[in-house]
C-alpha positions in Angstrom: 21.1 3.9 -1.8 22.7 0.4 -1.6 26.2 -0.3 -2.6 27.3 -2.8 -5.3 29.2 -4.8 -2.6 32.0 -5.8 -5.0 29.7 -7.4 -7.5 31.0 -6.9 -11.0 28.6 -5.2 -13.4 28.3 -6.7 -16.9 29.1 -4.5 -19.9 26.6 -4.1 -22.8 28.7 -6.5 -24.9 28.7 -9.2 -22.2 25.0 -8.9 -21.8 24.5 -9.3 -25.6 26.6 -12.4 -25.5 24.3 -13.9 -23.0 21.3 -12.9 -25.1 22.8 -14.5 -28.2 23.3 -17.9 -26.4 19.5 -18.3 -26.2 19.1 -18.0 -29.9 19.5 -21.7 -30.4 16.4 -22.3 -28.2 14.2 -20.4 -30.7 12.0 -23.1 -32.2 9.7 -20.6 -34.1 9.9 -19.7 -37.8 12.9 -17.4 -38.1 11.0 -15.3 -40.6 8.3 -14.6 -37.9 10.3 -14.6 -34.7 13.9 -13.5 -35.3 16.8 -13.8 -33.0 17.0 -14.9 -29.4 14.1 -15.6 -27.1 15.8 -13.4 -24.5 15.7 -9.8 -25.5 16.5 -6.4 -24.0 13.3 -4.5 -23.3 12.4 -1.5 -25.5 13.2 1.0 -22.8 16.9 0.3 -23.4 16.7 2.0 -26.8 15.9 5.4 -28.2 14.8 5.7 -31.8 15.9 8.5 -34.1 15.9 8.5 -37.9 14.5 5.0 -37.8 17.7 3.8 -36.0 17.7 2.4 -32.5 20.4 3.5 -30.2 21.1 1.9 -26.8 21.1 4.3 -23.9 22.3 4.1 -20.3 19.5 3.3 -17.9 19.5 3.3 -14.1 17.3 1.2 -11.9 15.8 1.9 -8.5 14.1 -0.9 -6.8 12.0 -0.9 -3.6 10.9 -4.6 -3.8 10.0 -7.2 -6.4 7.8 -5.6 -9.1 8.2 -2.2 -7.4 10.9 -0.5 -9.4 11.5 2.2 -12.1 14.1 2.8 -14.8 15.4 6.2 -15.5 18.1 8.1 -17.3 20.3 11.1 -16.6 19.4 14.1 -18.7 21.9 16.5 -17.1 24.4 16.8 -14.2 21.6 16.9 -11.6 18.5 16.0 -13.7 16.8 12.7 -14.3 13.9 11.4 -16.5 11.7 8.5 -15.6 11.6 6.0 -18.5 9.8 2.9 -17.3 7.9 3.1 -14.0 6.1 0.1 -12.6 2.5 0.5 -11.2 2.5 -2.7 -9.0 0.8 -1.8 -5.7 -0.6 1.5 -7.0 -2.1 0.7 -10.4 -5.4 -0.4 -8.8 -6.1 3.2 -7.7 -8.0 5.6 -9.9 -5.8 8.3 -11.4 -5.7 11.4 -9.1 -4.8 13.6 -12.1 -5.7 13.2 -15.8 -2.9 12.5 -18.3 -2.3 15.1 -21.1 -4.5 14.6 -24.1 -1.5 13.6 -26.3 -0.3 11.1 -23.8 0.9 7.9 -25.5 2.4 5.8 -22.7 0.5 2.8 -21.4 1.1 3.9 -17.8 -0.8 7.0 -16.7 1.2 10.2 -16.3 0.6 10.4 -12.5 2.6 7.3 -12.0 5.5 8.9 -13.9 5.2 11.9 -11.5 4.9 9.6 -8.5 8.1 7.7 -9.3 9.9 11.0 -10.2 9.3 12.2 -6.6 10.5 8.9 -5.2 13.7 8.9 -7.3 14.5 12.5 -6.5 14.1 11.9 -2.8 16.5 8.9 -3.1 19.0 11.0 -5.1 18.6 14.1 -2.9 17.3 16.2 -5.8 14.7 18.9 -5.6 11.2 17.6 -6.2 8.0 19.4 -7.2 5.2 18.6 -4.9 2.1 17.5 -6.9 -1.2 18.9 -5.8 -2.9 15.5 -6.1 -0.9 14.2 -3.2 -3.6 15.6 -0.9 -6.5 13.8 -2.7 -8.0 10.6 -1.2 -7.1 7.3 -2.6 -10.0 5.8 -4.6 -10.3 2.4 -6.2 -12.9 2.2 -9.0 -15.1 -0.9 -9.1 -17.6 -2.1 -11.6 -20.7 -3.9 -10.4 -20.5 -7.2 -12.4 -21.5 -9.9 -10.0 -24.8 -10.7 -8.3 -23.1 -11.0 -4.9 -21.9 -7.4 -5.1 -25.2 -6.2 -6.3 -27.0 -7.9 -3.4 -24.4 -6.6 -0.9 -25.2 -3.0 -2.0 -28.8 -3.6 -1.3 -31.2 -0.8 -2.2 -28.6 1.9 -2.9 -30.0 3.9 -5.8 -26.9 3.9 -7.9 -26.3 0.2 -7.4 -27.2 -1.1 -10.9 -25.4 -3.7 -13.0 -22.2 -2.5 -14.7 -22.3 0.8 -12.9 -19.1 2.3 -11.6 -18.5 3.1 -8.0 -15.6 4.1 -5.7 -14.1 2.2 -2.9 -12.3 4.8 -0.8 -9.1 3.8 1.0 -9.6 4.6 4.7 -6.6 5.8 6.8 -5.7 2.9 9.0 -4.4 5.2 11.8 -6.9 7.9 12.2 -9.5 7.0 9.6 -12.4 6.9 12.1 -12.2 9.7 14.6 -15.1 8.2 16.6 -15.6 4.5 17.6 -17.4 2.5 14.9 -20.9 1.6 16.0 -21.5 -1.3 13.7 -18.2 -3.3 13.8 -16.9 -3.8 10.3 -17.4 -0.8 8.0 -17.0 -1.2 4.2 -17.5 2.1 2.4 -18.5 2.8 -1.2 -19.4 6.1 -2.9 -20.5 7.3 -6.3 -18.0 7.3 -9.1 -16.7 10.7 -10.2 -13.9 11.5 -12.7 -13.6 15.0 -11.4 -10.9 14.6 -8.8 -11.5 18.0 -7.1 -15.0 16.8 -6.0 -13.9 13.6 -4.3 -14.0 15.1 -0.8 -17.6 16.1 -1.5 -18.8 12.6 -2.2 -21.0 10.9 0.4 -20.0 7.4 1.3 -22.3 4.5 2.3 -21.5 1.5 4.5 -22.6 -1.5 2.6 -23.4 -3.4 5.8 -25.5 -0.8 7.7 -26.4 1.6 4.9 -25.2 4.4 7.1 -23.8 7.5 5.4 -20.3 8.9 6.1 -18.6 12.1 5.1 -15.0 12.3 3.8 -12.9 15.0 5.5 -9.6 16.5 4.6 -7.4 16.6 7.7 -5.6 19.7 6.4 -8.8 21.7 6.4 -10.9 20.5 9.2 -10.0 19.1 12.6 -12.6 20.9 14.7 -16.4 20.4 14.9 -16.0 17.0 13.3 -19.4 15.3 12.7 -20.0 11.9 14.1 -20.2 10.3 10.6 -16.8 11.7 9.5 -14.0 9.6 8.2 -10.4 10.6 7.2 -9.5 8.8 3.9 -5.9 7.8 3.2 -4.4 10.3 0.9 -1.8 9.8 -1.8 0.9 11.5 0.2 0.6 8.7 2.8 0.7 6.2 0.0 4.0 7.6 -1.2 5.5 7.2 2.3 4.2 3.6 2.7 5.2 2.6 -0.8 8.8 3.4 -0.2 8.9 1.5 3.1 7.6 -1.8 1.6 10.0 -4.6 2.7 11.0 -7.2 0.2 9.4 -10.5 1.3 10.9 -12.9 -1.3 14.5 -12.4 -0.3 16.7 -12.0 2.7 18.8 -9.0 3.8 22.5 -9.0 3.2 23.0 -10.3 6.8 20.6 -13.2 6.3 17.8 -11.8 8.3 14.3 -10.9 7.0 14.2 -7.7 5.0 13.0 -4.6 6.8 11.9 -1.2 5.3 15.4 0.1 5.9 17.2 -2.8 4.2 19.5 -1.9 1.3 22.2 -3.7 -0.6 22.5 -7.0 -2.4 19.9 -9.3 -1.1 20.3 -13.0 -0.5 18.2 -16.0 -1.6 15.5 -17.1 0.8 15.3 -20.8 1.2 11.7 -22.3 1.5 11.1 -25.6 3.2 7.6 -27.1 2.4 5.6 -28.2 5.3 2.0 -29.4 5.6 -0.3 -28.8 2.6 -2.9 -26.2 3.4 -5.9 -25.3 1.3 -6.7 -21.6 0.9 -10.1 -20.5 -0.4 -8.6 -17.5 -2.2 -4.9 -16.8 -2.5 -4.8 -13.1 -2.9 -6.7 -9.9 -3.1 -6.7 -9.2 -6.9 -6.9 -5.4 -6.5 -3.1 -5.3 -6.1 -2.6 -6.5 -9.6 -5.1 -4.6 -11.8 -7.9 -3.0 -9.8 -11.6 -2.7 -10.8 -12.2 -6.1 -9.4 -15.6 -6.5 -7.6 -14.0 -9.2 -5.5 -12.5 -6.4 -3.4 -15.9 -6.2 -1.7 -16.0 -9.9 -1.1 -12.4 -10.7 -0.3 -11.8 -13.1 2.5 -8.8 -15.5 2.7 -10.0 -18.7 4.3 -7.5 -21.3 5.3 -8.7 -24.9 5.9 -7.0 -27.4 8.2 -7.3 -31.1 8.2 -10.4 -30.9 10.2 -12.0 -28.6 7.7 -12.1 -25.7 10.2 -10.3 -22.3 9.8 -6.9 -22.2 11.4 -6.6 -19.2 13.7 -3.4 -17.2 13.6 -1.3 -16.7 16.8 -2.7 -13.1 17.1 -6.2 -14.4 17.1 -5.4 -17.0 19.7 -3.8 -14.3 21.9 -6.9 -12.1 21.6 -9.1 -15.1 22.5 -6.9 -15.9 25.5 -7.2 -12.3 26.6 -11.0 -12.2 26.3 -11.4 -15.5 28.1 -9.1 -14.4 31.0 -10.4 -10.9 31.5 -14.1 -11.3 30.8 -14.7 -13.9 33.5 -16.4 -13.3 36.8 -13.3 -14.1 38.8 -11.4 -11.6 36.8 -13.9 -8.8 37.3 -11.8 -7.2 40.0 -9.0 -6.7 37.6 -11.2 -4.7 35.3 -11.1 -1.8 37.8 -7.4 -1.5 37.5 -6.8 -2.1 33.8 -4.4 0.6 32.6 -5.3 1.5 29.0 -4.5 5.3 29.1 -3.3 6.4 25.7 -1.4 9.7 25.2 -3.3 12.2 23.0 -1.3 11.4 19.9 -4.3 11.5 17.6 -5.4 14.9 18.6 -1.8 16.2 18.4 -1.4 14.9 14.9 -4.6 16.4 13.6 -3.9 19.8 15.1 -0.3 19.8 13.8 -1.6 18.9 10.3 -3.9 21.9 10.2 -1.4 24.3 11.8 1.4 23.5 9.4 -1.0 23.0 6.5 0.6 19.6 5.7 -0.9 16.2 4.9 -1.7 13.7 7.6 1.2 11.4 6.8 3.7 14.3 7.0 2.2 15.3 10.4 2.6 11.7 11.7 6.2 11.5 10.6 7.0 14.8 12.2 5.5 14.1 15.6 6.6 10.4 15.8 9.6 11.5 18.0 7.6 13.8 20.2 7.1 13.4 23.9 3.6 11.9 23.4 4.8 9.5 20.7 7.5 8.2 22.9 5.0 7.8 25.7 2.7 5.8 23.4 5.6 3.5 22.4 6.3 2.9 26.1 2.7 2.1 26.6 2.8 -0.4 23.8 5.9 -2.0 25.3 4.2 -2.2 28.7 1.0 -3.7 27.1 3.1 -6.3 25.3 4.9 -7.2 28.5 1.7 -7.8 30.3 0.4 -9.8 27.4 3.4 -12.2 27.7 2.2 -12.8 31.3 -1.3 -13.6 30.2 -3.0 -10.4 31.4 -2.6 -7.6 28.7 -2.7 -4.1 30.1 -3.7 -5.1 33.7 -2.2 -3.9 36.9 -2.8 -5.4 40.3 -4.4 -3.1 42.9 -2.5 -2.5 46.1 
C-alpha cells in the first residue's frame, strides 16, 4: 500500500466547495438539470428513508481504470461498493449472479475485487471455486469476414455465439504447434462446469484441440491438448499491471511493484504515423468479432509496415545463423533449457493448486534460477550478434 507522501487530503466540505464552483458553468435549464455539472458519484451515498447520507469510501487503484471503491463494515471487514471491470469485463462470467442481483456489474467481479482488496489489506479471503475455470470470451458472428474465417464449421452461422478461449502464454501448448499461428474457438456454453469438456477448433487449420485442467491431468497428455489460462492466473496478472500513463515517484517508468503518488508523464510528439487499427476492442466491452481479425498495422512514409526493434533482431539472427558460412555454428548452439515446464506441471498436480500458483511457487527454485541465467546468457550473445551460439574449441 502506498503512502500519502505528505499530500493533504481534502475534507468533504472542501470537495463540495469545489463542486459548487462549477455550478455557474451549467447552461442547461435549471428545472431539468439542477446544480453543478461536477457531481459526486452515487457510490458516495447510502439511501435510507428517502434520505441520502454520505459515507466514507476507500479507493484501491492498480492502474488507470483499474480500481475499486469499498467501505469498512467492521474492525477487520470490508465491503466492495463500486468495482471496475476494465481489463476483465470482456470475459464471460465464470459464475452466475444471484437471481435478485440488481447491480450493473456481475457478482463475480465484486468477488474478484474482494479478493484483491483483502490480499492488499492482509485480510482473510475466501477462495472462489471459479478461479480454476478457463477464461472464455464470448463472441457473436456478425461479420462476413468472421463467418468466412470459420469456414465449414457446423456451428458457424450468422449471429451464433461462440467462445474464444484464452490460452496460457507460458505453458498453453505442451507440444510444438504444427501449423504456426493457432486461433482457437469452441461452442458457446453457459454451463461453466462443462467448459473443460468443450472441443476447440483452430480456425486456420480446422484441427481440433482439447482443453485440459493442469490440476487434474499432467500425464498421458494427448498431442492435441492445450492448457487454457485460468481465472486464478488472471488475478495474479491483473494486480501486476503497471500504470503506463504516469511515472513512478522517482520519475522512472512504472513497474508492477510501483506504489505511491505518481508523477505526470510528459509526451513529446514526433513523426505522424498512421495506424490501421488503434486498439483491440475486446479490452473495453468484449463480444466483438474483431478479436478474430485484430491486427495493428503501422504505416511509414513509404507505405510499408515499420518493424519493431524486436522483429529486426530476429531478422538479424535468422540472416546470420541460417547462412552456409554459419552452418558450423549450428553444431554448437547452446539452447538447453532447464525442465521448468515439467516441474511446474507436476507441482500443480501434487499440491492440487492452479497453474499460476505453481509458477509463482517454483519461480525461485534451482531450475528457475538456471533458466534466468540461461536467458541472461542468451541476451548477452544476442548483443554480440550471435544469440545462443558458442564457439567450438
